[in-house]
C-alpha positions in Angstrom: 49.0 -34.1 -71.6 48.9 -33.0 -68.0 51.2 -30.1 -68.9 48.5 -27.5 -69.5 46.7 -28.6 -66.3 49.9 -27.9 -64.2 50.2 -24.5 -65.8 46.6 -23.6 -65.0 47.0 -24.8 -61.5 50.1 -22.7 -61.0 48.3 -19.6 -62.4 45.3 -20.3 -60.2 47.5 -20.6 -57.1 49.4 -17.4 -57.9 46.1 -15.5 -58.4 44.6 -16.9 -55.2 47.8 -16.1 -53.2 
């Protein structure tokens, strides 16, 4: 399920931004 991975990636990007 590549759904959790997308969520984590989105959160990681927002935190890095």
